[in-house]
Steps between C-alpha positions, in 0.01 A plus 500: 500500500871412486644847447340840555647845454287776645580863418877469464665840467873568491743777406872518434574849624261730315434245224180301526554128430159361602170676560220307674571167327254226587480152350424144610605155382280196547649167602672341201458805274772622263476879469727715283588845630569690179630849436781705345838542664486728803128451566549346847495126428820418689387713794190279522721190501723642772200591715356149469836338575563727798806672355340839559230637726241698303422850620140390540282205416496133591636169371308188608587133442219250554307756702789601727644851491873458434582864420750530784623140491865445390564321168627179659173458685282535190435188299579666167716362218675736259675471164677828435574666167878461539667157546540409867646147506802460728795405276688315778205263558373215287154515343365276778657713771347812348154343507554383858604849611241629745362153580775387735426772757141376541347199671580251223741210553795453264306222327193721456712781358658260251157372403374853440801578282442186292127573464539857380796431271288228342213746468719739299648206308855542631532199728813390314675833572485481880879485539576746222657842548279802421772613258426198280132586460338676208295814567175306488632226730618758753153660503343158561736431791403835653137403453561167675676681787209743540246215500688263731378668824145458362410869534154651532583736213759484222628834367659501154664839443575534125625138486530493120649841427859385441413212265484495121161472332499125435622411848259735674207343313606151613560606860169687499326172416699327774391756759136442410544121519678515835248742646213275392669189643584660836191721530711770665345847501724705271557868422684531167650848466593620153508792257451265204141481375549170314644331809214628714228403252652154455523395863239682706153407619456870571688822427553796730633802307707755689585851383688763701436308820124469444293197396326609178339168397445144618330204339541200269766561231269452203235732640750781565647456152168500315319754722767725653359726774719803417741641242810387685394135510391514134842625390715307748337157479588404146511725195232757431420774249366824647281735298347833597121491525188689605205340678140618467227342710129483431305175508820328390859618507667606176877520473647718228852413387615740232198516275376150582215442744452179695203415722603308811277301734710584806706808573613581857280772643795726576587533129159590364443848357869585491707647221821339630507124497722229358427166338736205539508218246732200509708451180365144482141632508545710187454378143647662192427473129590697192268793443253455215615660175277729289413207270369308799796263519755460773874455468487232771239229539267478797709226655751769589267577788688346783456395856696185422242457223229404747322617810547338841195277450634359175288715267656716232591851603275627218206387715579751772286807541747766385343811650802728454667557161788744444698574184876537499834427336745224585830654610682184607464122495731332750564126515537403868502123454163368609312795349527816294455839665333736254531868586221711354481879502130578511347784304386648831867559583566222752694176466403141579677165489314197365611141553487280190606141441532525123716744307245653260571873529780734403613846596284777348195273451171674568304291751188483715556415866201350682401405855193359672325715757551228761878536463510871587584622851408862577666709774512855623817680398565585865505131604 
């Protein structure tokens, strides 16, 4: 195990920052530490780097307890959220910073600088001033500087937060490429779900200083373990529900009943539960008129017009059907967000990829039982 955190707890005065945080990174793994602002992510980074001593708990690198070891004696590379290049040094001198005080000769230092500038595709900017670099180039130089000492662990603390959307997507891809090429064990710290989902082998979700979920990104997205993860990791609709358990579990949402194969044991036989459904997992079509016709054809059903396996979305088992009225259709570029006020009094958003509905249309919103996540209200 390259990095292990065991029971880290820390407070700033009376405010709890971390509470019994434990996690481990395998050699070569890229893990995203994800959570909202103020949840304790930066405190974790500072504890790993040695910039603070936790009130309790242990930090281990390659099996050695380094909790009381000063930062300069830990083999940890860091890219901070704010720019940290020295403006009076060239790009090459910035990358070499921290190498010259070690056991490397001048020639070895120069070779390291060349190697890592080439890795981040900035070999031709070695003699440039940091002031001449774009935001993305500056981030790549900082990445080269953090990698040059060949650390046991690379910490990326919100490295994309100051970049515009297009640039952050490109640099995100670059981080993945560089991490794969170097094989360095990496902790990518972010509040952005898309960044985390895009880069990580595994997610660790932090809330109020506590780890509330860990696992592969796709698994946490499709099968969230609690209400917070369901709502924080991507978009989610939440509906009030009641669960009744006999031989199978029946969930009642408004007046609609849905039989589910699996419901967590703690939510059975309770009058207060919630159901989460992703907007992309809902389909919507115009409600059938009294003459049996519909104002919108069946191809208005939409999960990009097809299910993940290539079959039409009509082929899905649509266990839940709810009537409602369209209150807004919003064009957001790659999709339409259709807001529907359900007859049961709640509101859902449905993702569509074709503009087939209008405000005030009566519609039926449908979902498959397998796409419903049920939680206790108290979770």
